[in-house]
N, C-alpha and C positions, 0 to 999 in steps of 0.2 A: 695389450691390455685394452678391454673394451671401454667405451665412453660411459660415464655415469649417466643414469637415467634421471632426468629432472622431473619433478612433479609440476603439473600445470596448475596455475592459479587463475582465478577469475580476474578478468581485465575490465575496468570500467569503460574502456573504449568500445567494448561489445554492446554496451547499452546505447551507443550512438549509431551502431551499424543499422542501415535501413532494412535489412532482412531480419534483424533480431529485435530491434528496439520496441516493436509493438507488443511483444509477448515475454520478453526476457526480464528476469528480476534477480537481483543478488540477494542471497540468503546466508546468514551466519550459521556456521556449523562448528563442530569440534575441530575440523581440519581447516578452518578458515572460511572464506566465502565460497559458496557454490552457486550454480545456476538453478533457477526454477522457472518453469513455464507457467505464466499466468492463466493460460487457457486450459491446460490439462492438469495442473497442479503437480507435475512430475518434477522430481529433483534429478538434475542431470550432472554428469561429470563436467568439470571445467576444461573441456577440450573443444576448441572451435569447430572441429569436424563433427563431433557428436551433436553440437547445437545446430549446425546446418542440416544434418541428417534428421534430427527431430522435427525441424521446420518442415520437412518434406514428408513426414510420416502420415499415414492415413488417419490415425487417431487425432493428431494435431490439426489436420485440415478440417476434419468434421467438427471439432470443438471450436475452431476459429470461425467457421460459418455460423454456428449457433450463437456464439457470443457477439459477433458483429451485427447480427440481425436484431438483437435486443435493443430497444430504445434506451438511451441514457437518461437517468433521472437527474434533474437539476434542482438543487435546493437553494432557496434564497438565504443568504447569510444574514443572520440577525445582527443588527448594528448594536454596538456596545452603548451608544448614547441612550437608545430606548430602554435598554436593560437597566441602566443606572437610574433613569427617570422613574421606571416602574418600582424599583427597589426603594427609591426615596419616597414615592407615594405611599407604599405600604408602611414604611417607617413612620411617616407623618400621621397616617390614619391610626396607627397603633398608639402613638403618642397622644393624639387628641381624644381617642375614645376608650382608653384604658384608665380605670380608676387608680388614683395614687396609692390607695390602700392595698390594691392587688400587687403593686410593684414592691411594697415593703415585705409582704409575707413570703 
């Protein structure tokens, strides 16, 4: 009797693999988690060999070069303190400059 064939599942340890962690991403699908390439946008089977083969493919190498050459944009995170102060200023201005009769109507 032949051995039963087991379906491969995505492993979170692959996200730590030095050869894969730069581009590998886990994506939910109807069959569970599958692998996706951040550079190519390709959905891959959850087989370690397929992931290694994709990393060496011509398409992946070209996309990797293009993406790594692009400068990364950094955004300054807005502090919540300034946002709260600004909202308080608007509320105070509205309260001081709005007629009482307008609020009743």
